[in-house]
C-alpha positions in Angstrom: 50.4 -114.1 241.5 48.2 -111.5 239.6 48.5 -113.8 236.4 47.5 -116.8 238.4 44.6 -115.2 240.2 43.3 -113.3 237.2 44.7 -114.6 234.2 44.5 -118.4 234.7 42.2 -119.2 237.6 39.0 -117.7 235.9 39.3 -120.4 233.3 40.1 -123.0 235.7 37.0 -122.3 237.6 35.0 -122.2 234.3 36.3 -125.6 233.4 35.5 -126.8 236.7 32.1 -125.5 236.6 31.2 -126.9 232.9 33.2 -130.3 233.3 31.7 -130.9 236.7 28.1 -130.2 235.4 28.7 -132.7 232.6 30.3 -135.1 234.9 27.4 -134.9 237.5 24.6 -135.3 234.8 26.2 -138.3 233.4 27.3 -140.2 236.4 25.2 -138.7 239.3 21.7 -137.6 238.1 20.1 -139.4 241.3 22.3 -136.9 243.5 21.4 -133.7 241.0 19.1 -132.3 243.8 18.9 -129.8 246.6 18.2 -132.6 249.1 15.3 -130.6 250.2 14.5 -130.8 254.1 11.2 -129.2 253.8 9.5 -132.3 255.5 11.6 -131.8 258.7 10.8 -128.2 259.2 8.7 -125.7 256.9 7.9 -122.6 259.1 11.3 -120.9 258.8 11.9 -122.3 255.4 8.7 -120.9 253.8 9.9 -117.6 254.5 13.9 -117.9 254.3 14.0 -119.6 250.9 11.9 -117.1 248.8 13.8 -114.3 250.5 17.1 -115.8 249.7 16.2 -116.7 245.9 14.4 -113.5 244.9 17.3 -111.6 246.4 19.8 -113.8 244.9 18.2 -113.2 241.4 18.3 -109.3 242.1 21.8 -109.5 243.0 22.7 -111.6 239.8 20.8 -109.2 237.7 22.8 -106.3 239.3 26.1 -107.9 238.7 25.3 -108.6 235.2 24.6 -105.0 234.5 27.5 -103.7 236.3 29.8 -106.0 234.6 28.6 -106.2 230.9 27.4 -102.7 230.2 30.5 -100.4 229.9 30.6 -97.3 231.5 30.8 -95.2 228.2 27.4 -96.4 227.6 25.7 -95.3 230.6 27.6 -91.9 230.2 26.3 -91.5 226.6 22.6 -92.2 227.5 22.8 -89.5 230.2 23.3 -91.7 233.2 25.9 -89.8 235.4 28.4 -91.7 237.6 26.7 -90.3 240.7 23.2 -91.6 239.9 24.8 -94.9 238.8 26.5 -95.2 242.1 23.7 -94.5 244.0 21.5 -96.8 242.5 24.2 -99.6 243.0 24.7 -98.5 246.5 21.0 -98.4 247.7 19.7 -101.1 245.3 22.6 -103.5 245.5 22.9 -102.7 249.3 19.3 -103.5 249.8 19.3 -106.8 247.5 22.6 -107.9 249.3 21.3 -107.1 252.9 18.0 -109.2 252.0 20.4 -112.2 250.6 22.4 -112.0 253.8 19.2 -112.0 256.0 17.7 -115.2 253.9 21.2 -117.2 254.3 21.4 -116.4 257.9 17.9 -117.8 258.4 18.6 -120.8 256.5 21.7 -121.5 258.2 20.1 -120.9 261.7 17.2 -123.3 260.6 19.8 -125.9 259.5 21.7 -125.6 262.9 18.7 -125.2 265.2 16.6 -127.8 263.7 17.8 -131.3 264.8 16.6 -133.5 262.0 17.8 -130.8 259.5 21.0 -130.5 261.1 21.5 -134.5 261.1 21.0 -134.3 257.3 23.7 -131.8 256.8 26.9 -132.9 255.3 30.6 -131.5 255.5 30.2 -130.7 251.8 27.0 -128.5 252.8 28.9 -126.8 255.5 31.8 -125.8 253.2 29.4 -124.8 250.7 27.5 -122.5 253.1 31.0 -121.0 254.3 31.9 -120.0 250.8 28.7 -118.7 250.1 28.5 -116.7 253.1 31.9 -115.4 252.3 30.9 -114.2 248.8 28.0 -112.3 250.3 29.9 -110.8 253.1 32.8 -109.5 251.0 30.3 -108.4 248.4 28.7 -106.2 250.8 32.1 -105.0 252.0 33.0 -104.1 248.6 29.7 -102.3 247.8 30.1 -99.9 251.0 33.8 -99.6 251.4 35.4 -100.7 248.0 35.1 -97.3 246.3 38.3 -95.9 248.0 41.9 -97.2 247.7 44.0 -97.5 250.8 45.6 -94.2 249.5 42.4 -92.4 249.6 41.9 -92.3 245.9 38.7 -92.9 244.2 37.9 -96.4 242.8 35.4 -97.3 240.3 35.0 -100.9 239.8 33.5 -100.4 236.2 36.8 -99.1 235.1 38.7 -102.2 236.8 36.8 -105.3 237.6 34.0 -105.0 234.7 36.8 -104.2 232.3 38.7 -107.3 233.3 35.4 -109.3 233.2 34.6 -108.3 229.7 38.2 -109.3 228.7 37.8 -112.7 229.9 34.9 -113.3 227.5 37.1 -112.4 224.5 39.8 -114.6 226.0 42.3 -111.7 226.4 42.4 -111.1 230.1 43.3 -107.6 231.3 45.2 -108.6 234.3 46.1 -105.1 235.0 42.6 -103.7 235.2 41.8 -106.4 237.8 45.0 -105.8 239.7 44.1 -102.0 240.1 40.9 -103.1 242.0 40.7 -102.5 245.6 41.3 -105.5 248.0 37.6 -105.8 248.9 36.5 -106.4 245.1 39.5 -108.8 244.6 38.4 -111.0 247.7 34.9 -110.8 246.6 35.9 -111.9 243.0 38.2 -114.7 244.1 35.4 -116.3 246.5 33.1 -115.9 243.8 35.0 -118.0 241.4 35.8 -120.4 244.1 32.0 -120.9 244.5 31.5 -121.4 240.7 34.2 -123.9 240.6 32.7 -126.1 243.5 29.1 -125.7 242.5 28.9 -128.8 240.3 29.9 -130.7 243.3 27.3 -129.3 246.0 23.6 -128.9 246.4 23.9 -125.6 244.4 23.8 -127.7 241.3 20.1 -127.5 241.3 20.4 -124.0 240.1 21.2 -125.4 236.5 18.0 -127.5 236.3 15.1 -126.7 234.5 12.2 -129.1 234.3 11.6 -128.6 230.6 10.3 -132.2 230.3 7.4 -131.2 232.3 6.2 -129.3 229.2 6.1 -132.3 226.8 5.2 -135.1 229.3 1.6 -136.5 228.9 -1.1 -135.7 231.0 -1.7 -137.5 234.2 -5.1 -139.4 234.0 -7.1 -140.0 236.9 -9.8 -142.9 236.7 -12.4 -143.5 239.0 -12.6 -146.8 241.0 -16.4 -147.1 240.6 -17.4 -150.7 240.8 -19.8 -150.2 237.7 -17.1 -148.8 235.5 -15.8 -151.4 233.0 -12.0 -152.3 233.0 -9.8 -150.3 230.4 -8.9 -152.1 227.5 -5.1 -152.8 226.8 -5.5 -153.7 223.3 -3.3 -150.8 221.9 -0.6 -148.4 223.0 -1.3 -144.7 223.9 -3.9 -143.0 226.0 -7.4 -144.9 226.0 -10.4 -142.3 226.2 -12.8 -142.8 228.9 -16.5 -142.2 228.9 -16.7 -140.8 225.2 -19.4 -141.9 222.8 -17.0 -143.5 220.4 -15.6 -145.7 223.1 -18.9 -147.0 224.2 -19.8 -147.9 220.7 -16.6 -149.7 220.4 -17.4 -151.9 223.3 -20.7 -152.9 221.9 
């Protein structure tokens, strides 16, 4: 079971994530959206959405630091395990709490606002359930996952982090992940499940960056003054308005 969970499933989730994104972009670009419901309700959304997204950004940064930076590096620069643990405990706990509050507000808004709830699909409900599970067990792991059932100390940077970095080099250290506490195991498994379903949910918008906005032409607003002469259509491209060269060309 450990081989399936920590040696095979991570790559299956990655394949589903990448393959699903490619499939969705190729065959369902019209559906590549958050399906925003801001028109239905904005009072709660304008608080819940920024809170959720900024907290999520903080949580992701904390995860990347904890997973990618080896313990020996922080030891070498003089950051003790106690200091690191306090930072992760309070900083990660605060970010996780803000993330949970933001999600609760978003779910409450979706459930209590009739028009928003009517626009909620089964896919959305499953996504919210899995997302809530990731956050819940992430909080549980943060506050209770540092002790094994036998009462021994557990440091996730010596288990989960080692396993995660081993996946990058395609040599999964299954034993390292198997030695983690159950709280981290549940959190990691649901997290992989969330990544696997992301391309098929509204969460796909997280991989959207409107880079074309940087290169598209300016939007030109023209006056409807009845004394203004009509714009010529003799050539392609933007036609200057009100410049001396244009006025001479008309004459």
